[in-house]
C-alpha positions as CSV (number, residue, x, y, z in Angstrom):
1,M,229.3,303.4,197.1
2,T,228.6,303.4,201.0
3,T,230.6,301.8,203.5
4,G,228.9,298.5,204.1
5,Q,229.2,298.2,200.2
6,A,232.9,298.6,200.1
7,E,233.5,296.6,203.3
8,T,231.5,293.8,201.8
9,R,233.3,293.7,198.5
10,R,236.4,294.1,200.1
11,R,235.7,290.8,202.0
12,N,234.3,289.1,198.9
13,Q,237.7,290.4,196.7
14,V,239.9,288.3,200.1
15,E,237.9,284.9,200.1
16,E,238.2,284.9,196.0
17,L,242.0,285.2,196.2
18,C,242.2,282.8,198.9
19,A,239.9,280.2,197.0
20,A,242.4,280.6,194.3
21,A,245.2,280.0,196.3
22,V,243.7,277.0,197.5
23,R,242.1,274.9,194.2
24,A,246.0,276.0,193.0
25,L,247.4,274.1,195.8
26,T,245.4,271.3,195.9
27,G,244.3,271.0,192.0
28,D,240.7,271.2,193.2
29,P,238.8,273.1,190.9
30,A,235.3,272.5,193.5
31,L,236.6,274.3,196.3
32,H,235.6,278.0,196.9
33,F,234.9,280.1,199.9
34,R,231.2,281.0,200.9
35,A,230.3,282.9,204.2
36,R,234.1,282.2,205.2
37,R,233.8,279.0,205.2
38,L,235.8,276.9,202.3
39,H,233.2,274.3,200.7
40,R,233.4,271.8,198.0
41,G,230.6,272.3,195.7
42,R,227.8,272.6,198.0
43,E,229.5,270.8,201.2
44,P,230.7,273.0,204.0
45,L,234.3,271.6,204.7
46,P,235.0,270.9,208.6
47,L,237.4,273.0,210.3
48,H,240.1,270.9,212.0
49,A,241.4,273.8,214.5
50,P,240.4,276.9,216.5
51,H,243.1,278.7,214.2
52,L,241.6,278.1,211.1
53,R,237.7,279.7,212.0
54,H,237.6,283.1,209.7
55,A,236.1,286.2,211.4
56,A,234.6,289.2,209.5
57,D,237.2,291.6,210.0
58,D,240.6,289.7,209.4
59,D,243.0,291.0,206.6
60,L,244.0,289.0,203.6
61,L,247.5,287.8,205.1
62,S,245.2,286.1,208.1
63,V,242.9,284.8,205.2
64,R,245.8,283.2,203.8
65,G,246.8,281.7,206.6
66,I,243.7,280.0,206.9
67,A,243.3,278.9,203.6
68,D,246.9,277.9,203.3
69,G,246.5,275.4,206.6
70,M,243.1,274.3,204.9
71,A,244.8,273.4,201.9
72,L,248.2,271.5,203.6
73,R,245.6,269.6,205.5
74,L,243.4,268.4,202.2
75,T,246.6,267.4,200.5
76,S,249.2,266.3,203.7
77,S,246.5,264.5,205.7
78,D,244.8,261.3,205.1
79,A,240.9,261.8,206.0
80,A,240.3,258.1,206.5
81,L,243.5,256.8,208.7
82,H,242.8,260.1,211.1
83,R,239.1,259.0,211.5
84,S,240.2,256.0,212.4
85,L,242.1,256.9,215.0
86,C,240.2,259.8,216.5
87,P,239.8,259.8,220.2
88,R,235.9,259.8,221.1
89,D,236.0,261.9,224.3
90,P,235.1,265.6,222.7
91,A,238.3,267.4,224.4
92,E,241.0,264.5,223.2
93,R,239.2,264.8,220.2
94,G,240.2,268.5,220.1
95,I,243.6,268.2,221.2
96,F,244.3,265.1,218.3
97,E,242.8,267.4,215.8
98,L,244.6,270.6,216.8
99,L,248.1,268.3,216.6
100,E,247.5,266.6,212.8
101,Q,246.7,270.2,211.6
102,F,249.9,271.1,213.6
103,R,251.9,268.5,211.5
104,V,250.4,269.4,208.3
105,E,251.5,272.7,208.8
106,S,254.9,272.1,209.5
107,L,255.2,270.4,206.0
108,P,254.8,273.4,203.4
109,P,256.9,272.8,200.2
110,A,260.3,274.6,200.0
111,D,259.9,276.8,197.9
112,L,256.8,278.2,199.0
113,P,258.2,280.2,201.6
114,G,255.8,282.5,202.1
115,M,253.1,279.7,202.8
116,R,255.4,279.2,205.9
117,R,254.9,283.0,206.5
118,N,251.5,283.1,206.3
119,L,250.7,280.4,208.9
120,R,252.8,281.2,211.4
121,L,251.2,284.8,211.2
122,R,248.1,283.2,210.8
123,H,249.1,281.3,214.4
124,L,250.3,284.9,216.4
125,R,246.7,286.2,215.1
126,W,244.8,283.8,216.8
127,S,247.4,283.1,219.7
128,L,247.0,286.7,220.6
129,E,243.2,287.1,220.7
130,F,243.1,283.7,222.4
131,H,245.4,285.6,225.0
132,R,243.5,289.0,225.4
133,S,240.2,287.4,225.7
134,G,240.9,286.8,229.5
135,L,241.0,282.5,228.4
136,T,244.4,282.4,229.7
137,E,243.4,283.8,233.2
138,T,241.5,280.4,234.0
139,A,243.5,277.1,234.5
140,R,241.7,275.3,232.2
141,G,242.1,278.2,229.1
142,L,245.9,278.5,230.4
143,L,246.5,274.3,230.0
144,L,244.9,274.5,226.6
145,Y,246.6,277.4,225.1
146,T,250.2,276.2,226.3
147,V,249.4,272.8,225.5
148,A,249.2,274.4,222.0
149,Q,252.1,276.6,221.4
150,I,254.1,273.9,223.2
151,C,253.1,271.1,220.6
152,R,253.4,273.3,217.9
153,S,256.8,275.0,218.6
154,R,257.9,271.6,218.6
155,I,256.7,270.2,215.8
156,T,257.0,273.1,213.2
157,G,261.0,274.1,214.9
158,E,259.3,277.8,215.7
159,P,259.4,279.4,218.9
160,V,256.4,280.2,221.0
161,V,254.4,283.1,221.3
162,E,257.3,285.9,222.4
163,E,254.7,287.9,224.6
164,T,252.9,284.6,226.8
165,E,256.0,283.3,227.0
166,D,256.5,284.1,230.8
167,L,252.6,282.9,231.2
168,I,252.8,279.8,230.1
169,E,256.7,279.2,231.8
170,A,255.3,277.6,234.7
171,T,252.5,275.1,233.4
172,R,255.3,274.2,230.4
173,F,257.6,273.1,232.8
174,A,254.7,270.8,235.1
175,L,253.9,269.4,231.9
176,A,257.4,268.4,230.9
177,P,257.9,265.2,232.8
178,S,254.5,263.7,231.5
179,L,255.1,265.2,227.7
180,G,258.2,265.3,226.9
181,H,258.9,262.0,225.6
182,D,255.9,262.6,223.2
183,L,257.1,266.3,222.0
184,A,259.6,264.4,220.6
185,G,258.1,261.7,219.1
186,L,255.6,264.2,217.3
187,R,258.8,266.7,215.5
188,R,260.5,263.0,214.6
189,H,257.5,261.4,212.7
190,R,255.9,264.2,211.9
191,T,256.3,263.3,207.6
192,D,254.5,259.8,209.0
193,Q,251.0,260.2,209.9
194,K,250.2,256.9,211.5
195,A,253.7,257.0,213.7
196,F,253.1,260.8,214.4
197,A,249.5,259.7,215.3
198,E,250.5,257.5,218.4
199,H,252.4,260.2,220.0
200,A,249.5,263.0,219.7
201,L,247.1,260.5,221.2
202,A,249.4,260.0,224.0
203,I,249.0,264.0,224.5
204,A,245.1,264.1,223.7
205,R,245.0,261.5,226.7
206,T,247.0,262.9,229.2
207,T,245.9,266.5,228.0
208,G,242.1,265.4,228.9
209,G,242.9,264.2,231.6
210,L,244.5,266.8,233.3
211,L,241.4,269.2,231.9
212,A,238.7,266.5,234.2
213,G,240.7,267.0,236.7
214,T,240.2,270.9,236.8
215,E,236.5,270.3,236.9
216,Q,235.9,270.4,240.7
217,N,237.1,274.3,240.2
218,A,234.5,274.5,237.7
219,E,232.7,277.2,239.9
220,D,235.5,279.2,240.4
221,E,236.3,279.9,237.1
222,G,233.3,279.7,234.8
223,D,231.1,277.9,233.2
224,P,232.9,275.1,231.1
225,T,229.9,275.6,228.4
226,D,231.0,278.8,228.0
227,P,230.7,279.9,224.5
228,R,234.7,281.3,224.0
229,F,236.0,277.8,225.1
230,S,234.7,277.1,221.3
231,L,237.9,278.7,220.3
232,V,240.0,275.9,221.2
233,I,237.4,272.4,221.9
234,D,234.5,272.9,219.6
235,F,236.0,271.7,216.6
236,D,233.3,270.5,213.3
237,A,233.4,266.9,213.2
238,S,234.5,265.7,209.9
239,H,231.7,263.2,209.5
240,G,228.4,263.2,210.5
241,E,225.1,265.2,210.1
242,Q,225.7,268.7,208.8
243,I,223.5,271.5,209.8
244,P,222.0,273.3,206.5
245,T,224.0,276.5,206.0
246,A,221.5,279.4,204.1
247,T,222.1,280.4,201.0
248,A,224.2,283.8,200.1
249,G,225.7,285.4,197.6
250,T,227.0,288.5,196.1
251,S,224.7,290.7,193.9
252,R,225.4,291.0,190.1
253,T,223.1,293.8,190.1
254,L,224.7,296.2,192.8
255,G,228.2,294.8,191.7
256,E,228.3,295.7,187.9
257,S,226.8,298.9,188.7
258,G,227.8,300.6,192.1
259,A,225.2,301.5,193.1
260,A,223.3,301.8,196.1
261,Y,219.9,299.2,197.0
262,R,217.1,300.9,195.6
263,V,213.3,301.1,196.4
264,F,211.2,301.2,193.2
265,T,208.3,303.3,195.5
266,T,207.6,303.4,198.9
267,A,203.9,304.1,198.5
268,Y,202.5,300.7,199.4
269,D,204.6,300.0,202.2
270,R,203.3,300.0,205.9
271,E,203.5,299.4,209.6
272,R,201.1,297.9,211.2
273,R,199.8,296.3,214.9
274,A,199.6,292.6,213.6
275,S,196.2,292.1,216.4
276,D,194.4,295.0,213.8
277,L,195.1,292.8,210.9
278,V,193.3,289.6,213.4
279,R,189.6,289.3,214.4
280,P,189.3,289.5,217.7
281,A,187.2,285.8,218.0
282,L,190.5,284.2,216.3
283,L,193.1,286.1,218.2
284,A,191.5,284.2,221.6
285,E,191.5,281.1,219.8
286,L,195.1,281.4,218.9
287,R,195.8,282.8,222.3
288,E,195.0,279.5,223.6
289,R,196.3,277.2,221.4
290,L,199.5,279.3,222.1
291,D,199.1,278.7,226.2
292,R,199.1,275.3,225.5
293,R,201.9,275.2,223.5
294,V,203.6,277.5,226.2
295,A,202.3,275.0,229.0
296,R,203.6,271.7,227.3
297,Q,206.9,273.6,227.2
298,G,207.6,273.3,230.7
299,V,210.3,276.7,231.3
300,G,209.5,278.5,234.4
301,P,209.2,282.2,233.8
302,G,210.5,282.8,236.9
303,R,214.2,280.7,236.5
304,L,214.5,282.5,232.9
305,A,214.1,285.7,234.3
306,R,216.5,285.0,236.9
307,D,219.0,283.3,233.8
308,L,218.3,286.7,231.8
309,K,219.0,289.1,234.8
310,A,222.3,287.3,235.6
311,V,223.5,288.0,231.8
312,L,221.8,291.1,231.3
313,A,222.2,293.0,234.5
314,E,225.1,295.3,235.5
315,P,226.1,296.8,238.5
316,A,224.4,300.5,239.6
317,R,224.5,302.9,242.0
318,D,221.2,303.1,243.7
319,G,221.1,305.2,247.0
320,W,223.1,304.6,250.4
321,D,222.5,302.6,253.2
322,G,222.4,304.7,256.8
323,G,223.5,303.2,260.2
324,Q,226.6,301.4,259.5
325,E,229.5,301.0,261.3
326,E,232.0,301.5,258.1
327,G,232.1,303.4,255.5
328,Q,231.9,307.1,254.6
329,L,230.6,309.1,257.1
330,D,227.1,310.2,257.2
331,G,226.9,314.2,257.3
332,R,223.7,313.6,259.4
333,T,224.5,312.1,262.3
334,L,226.6,314.7,263.3
335,A,224.3,315.6,265.9
336,Q,223.6,312.0,267.2
337,L,227.6,311.8,267.4
338,I,228.2,314.9,269.8
339,S,225.4,313.5,272.2
340,S,226.2,309.9,272.2
341,P,230.2,310.0,271.3
342,T,229.8,306.1,271.8
343,E,228.0,305.8,268.8
344,R,229.4,304.2,266.4
345,R,226.9,303.9,263.5
346,I,227.4,306.8,262.1
347,F,228.3,306.1,258.5
348,R,226.8,305.3,255.2
349,T,227.8,302.7,252.7
350,E,227.0,303.3,249.1
351,R,224.0,300.7,247.7
352,I,224.8,298.8,244.4
353,E,222.4,297.1,242.8
354,P,222.2,294.9,239.5
355,V,220.1,296.7,236.7
356,A,219.3,295.4,233.3
357,D,218.9,298.9,231.5
358,T,218.9,296.7,228.6
359,L,216.2,297.2,225.3
360,V,215.7,293.3,224.0
361,T,213.9,292.8,220.3
362,F,213.2,290.1,218.5
363,L,212.4,290.5,214.8
364,I,210.8,287.3,213.3
365,D,210.6,286.6,209.6
366,C,207.5,286.4,208.6
367,S,207.8,284.4,205.5
368,G,205.9,281.9,203.9
369,S,208.3,278.9,205.3
370,M,208.0,280.1,208.4
371,T,204.5,279.1,208.9
372,A,206.2,275.4,209.5
373,H,207.9,277.0,212.8
374,A,205.1,279.3,214.1
375,E,204.6,277.3,217.5
376,P,207.7,276.9,218.8
377,V,208.9,280.3,217.9
378,A,205.4,282.1,219.4
379,A,206.0,279.9,222.2
380,L,209.7,281.1,222.5
381,A,208.8,284.8,222.0
382,D,206.4,284.8,224.5
383,L,208.1,283.1,227.1
384,F,211.1,285.7,226.5
385,A,209.1,288.6,226.7
386,R,207.6,287.8,229.9
387,S,210.9,286.8,231.4
388,I,212.6,289.5,229.9
389,E,210.2,291.9,231.6
390,L,210.4,290.1,235.1
391,A,214.0,290.4,234.7
392,G,213.8,294.4,234.7
393,A,215.1,295.2,231.1
394,T,212.3,295.8,228.1
395,C,211.4,293.7,225.0
396,E,210.0,294.5,221.4
397,V,208.5,291.2,219.3
398,L,208.5,292.5,215.9
399,G,208.0,290.9,212.4
400,F,208.3,291.1,209.2
401,T,206.6,290.0,205.2
402,T,205.4,292.0,202.3
403,G,201.9,293.2,201.6
404,A,201.7,291.1,198.3
405,W,202.6,288.0,196.9
406,N,204.4,288.7,193.1
407,G,205.5,292.2,194.1
408,G,202.0,293.7,194.7
409,G,200.9,297.2,193.6
410,P,204.8,297.9,193.3
411,G,205.0,295.1,190.6
412,R,202.2,296.2,188.8
413,E,203.6,299.8,188.9
414,W,206.6,298.7,187.3
415,R,205.5,296.7,184.5
416,R,203.1,299.8,183.7
417,A,206.6,301.7,183.4
418,G,208.1,299.8,180.7
419,R,210.0,297.4,183.0
420,P,213.1,299.6,183.2
421,R,215.9,297.9,184.3
422,H,217.3,297.4,187.6
423,P,214.3,298.8,189.7
424,G,215.1,297.6,193.4
425,R,213.1,296.5,196.1
426,L,210.0,296.0,194.0
427,N,207.3,294.8,196.4
428,E,205.1,296.1,199.5
429,R,206.8,296.0,202.9
430,L,204.8,294.8,205.7
431,H,206.2,295.8,209.4
432,L,204.5,294.0,212.3
433,V,204.3,295.1,215.8
434,F,203.6,292.2,217.8
435,K,204.5,293.9,221.4
436,D,206.0,297.6,221.3
437,A,208.9,298.0,224.3
438,E,205.8,300.6,226.2
439,T,203.1,297.6,226.6
440,P,204.0,295.5,229.4
441,W,203.8,291.3,228.6
442,R,200.0,291.0,230.3
443,R,198.6,293.8,227.4
444,A,200.3,292.6,224.6
445,R,199.7,288.9,225.8
446,P,196.6,288.9,222.7
447,D,198.5,290.5,220.3
448,L,201.4,287.7,220.5
449,A,199.4,285.0,219.5
450,A,199.1,286.7,216.0
451,L,202.5,284.8,215.4
452,L,199.9,282.1,214.5
453,K,198.1,283.6,211.8
454,A,199.3,281.6,208.7
455,D,198.1,284.0,206.0
456,L,199.8,287.1,207.0
457,F,203.0,284.8,206.5
458,R,204.2,286.1,202.8
459,E,207.9,287.2,202.1
460,G,210.8,288.0,203.3
461,I,212.8,291.5,202.8
462,D,215.5,291.2,205.7
463,G,217.6,293.9,205.4
464,E,214.8,296.5,206.0
465,A,213.7,294.9,208.5
466,V,217.1,294.8,210.4
467,A,217.3,298.9,209.7
468,W,213.6,299.4,210.5
469,A,214.2,297.7,213.9
470,C,217.8,298.9,214.5
471,G,216.0,302.7,214.3
472,R,213.2,301.8,216.2
473,M,216.0,300.5,219.0
474,R,217.8,303.9,219.0
475,A,214.9,306.1,220.0
476,R,214.8,304.2,223.2
477,T,217.0,305.1,226.1
478,E,218.5,302.0,227.2
479,A,221.7,301.9,227.3
480,R,222.5,298.1,225.8
481,R,220.3,296.7,222.3
482,I,220.1,293.6,221.2
483,L,218.4,292.4,218.3
484,L,217.7,288.7,217.8
485,V,216.7,287.8,214.1
486,L,214.6,284.6,213.9
487,S,214.4,283.1,210.6
488,D,214.9,279.8,208.5
489,G,216.5,281.3,205.2
490,S,217.8,283.5,203.2
491,P,215.8,286.9,202.3
492,M,213.4,285.8,199.3
493,D,210.9,288.3,197.4
494,G,210.3,286.9,194.3
495,A,209.6,289.8,192.1
496,T,212.9,291.3,193.3
497,S,215.2,288.5,192.7
498,L,213.3,288.4,189.2
499,A,213.7,291.9,188.1
500,N,217.1,292.5,189.4
501,D,219.7,289.5,190.4
502,P,219.2,286.2,193.2
503,H,221.7,287.9,195.3
504,Y,220.4,291.4,195.5
505,L,218.6,291.3,199.1
506,D,221.1,289.0,200.2
507,E,224.1,291.5,200.2
508,H,221.7,294.5,201.5
509,L,221.1,292.8,204.4
510,R,224.9,291.9,205.2
511,E,225.5,295.6,204.3
512,T,222.7,296.6,206.6
513,V,224.3,294.2,209.4
514,L,227.6,295.2,209.3
515,R,226.1,298.8,209.5
516,E,223.9,298.3,212.3
517,E,226.5,296.8,214.4
518,N,228.1,299.8,215.2
519,S,225.2,300.4,217.7
520,V,223.0,297.8,218.1
521,E,223.9,294.3,219.0
522,I,222.9,292.0,216.1
523,S,222.4,288.3,216.4
524,G,220.7,285.8,214.0
525,I,218.8,282.7,215.3
526,G,218.5,280.2,212.3
527,V,215.3,277.8,212.4
528,G,216.9,274.9,211.5
529,L,219.6,276.6,209.4
530,D,223.2,278.2,210.0
531,L,222.3,282.3,209.9
532,S,226.7,282.5,209.7
533,P,226.7,283.8,206.0
534,F,224.7,287.1,207.5
535,Y,225.3,287.4,211.2
536,R,228.9,287.2,212.8
537,R,227.2,285.7,215.9
538,S,224.8,283.0,215.4
539,R,222.8,279.9,217.1
540,V,220.7,276.8,215.0
541,L,217.4,276.7,217.0
542,D,215.9,272.9,216.6
543,T,212.3,273.1,216.7
544,S,211.4,269.7,216.6
545,V,212.5,269.9,220.8
546,T,209.3,270.2,221.7
547,S,210.0,270.9,225.9
548,G,212.7,271.6,228.1
549,Y,215.3,274.4,228.5
550,A,217.5,273.9,226.0
551,P,216.7,276.3,222.9
552,F,216.3,278.6,225.6
553,R,220.1,278.1,227.4
554,D,221.2,279.0,223.0
555,V,219.5,282.3,223.4
556,L,221.1,283.5,226.6
557,E,224.6,282.9,224.8
558,L,223.6,284.7,222.5
559,L,222.9,287.6,225.1
560,S,225.7,286.9,227.1
561,R,228.4,287.9,224.4
562,R,228.7,291.1,224.3
């Protein structure tokens, strides 16, 4: 068994154990974890607090703390009452949600001391991660962190986190006059949700006002939309429209056999330049169509290139500037110093320039369902390829599909062989190169239009495509490698799923991403779909937005996160 397989199965086992605990505590048999998120049936349940977010590297005790916190929220909080009292302001709503979660976490049954310990350990882990991420170095981050610490301490009767006690002391002292009365009310009314909410709302309004007062220092402290702030203020609403989540399950075939992912035959696999599969006349027509779509988008490559350079470039030495009045003595000017003792421009300083030594690869799912999104995805890839080049970085645009439907040549060979059990991947893999790293955008411009050729889109074997793209990236010399996978669904190849099981390709994709993340930064961009079951870093792309900068800003956020 590979390391990736072992890690995936360990994570699945942890989730199954914690789901069983939640069902036992709530009496609800429909509850289960899927993709690190608690679901009731097919519907994901809202995340009411930042410390309830489940990361891939969480251990059993940490996930048990999350599960216990969610179970208490389901059993000890009136959801309808809470919604009726919830403030509309996002920052105030976030604080109010957090305080209600702290309230229910103070109410574990007396005969379950392990639950209280799990909740404490989970809160401690989240607090230390938040602090060590650097967020407490900003005024807003420190304010939010301090409010969270003192409120939980007062509600539960537990001490604040010892490591950060000195850090929050000054802010804690400053907040005492405005929050003191309501803090006492939180503890006094923790068993009465409605009475508790009065004090929680007062604290949320006060904290929201203080947060608004820090806006004038936003430029000094960083972008308030920095995705790291989602640790505190980006809570899922408990009502409203839900973004669908990709379906991902555990492979019965891989689990029962203990074997690794298999490929029945590679004899039919191909790697092709996409433009070689399109007639030149048609390619020219498709390029004109893509140009019209890019123009409607209204995004200037220059602006996008500046934003890309800001997130991709890092300082690098780039020679020396001579003739300076301070710095290091320039040996070449010693003769000048002797001949002109009053001359002061005899020093040199090292020149530091921002350099984007980065390779960004777009790996595009060319399965049949993606044909509906071909135009917006092609426009996004085209604009990014051009702008990344202007920013001084390198870009590849790749795609993956199959060479046939229903198994193609491998499927026919498998049937002639008597349909042996568990044949593994059972189709013709087709990997497409729309733009390679060596080709500048101007020369690759016609080839990118092949993304609009609908009959190239068949089925998708995502795991092998991710491994292929990462292999190409490792062969390059760039210091930083970023892979962005654009897809609108789970891996799907009909022949493979029928001959093995429906989740055979799902598990291989998760294992591949886990393994390749050691050398490549991998993110998923879901086209109208949440890809978090497969990618730890992900964003949902709304292709209905036909103009404006918003979709590009989402991708920039992914690129900015290490």
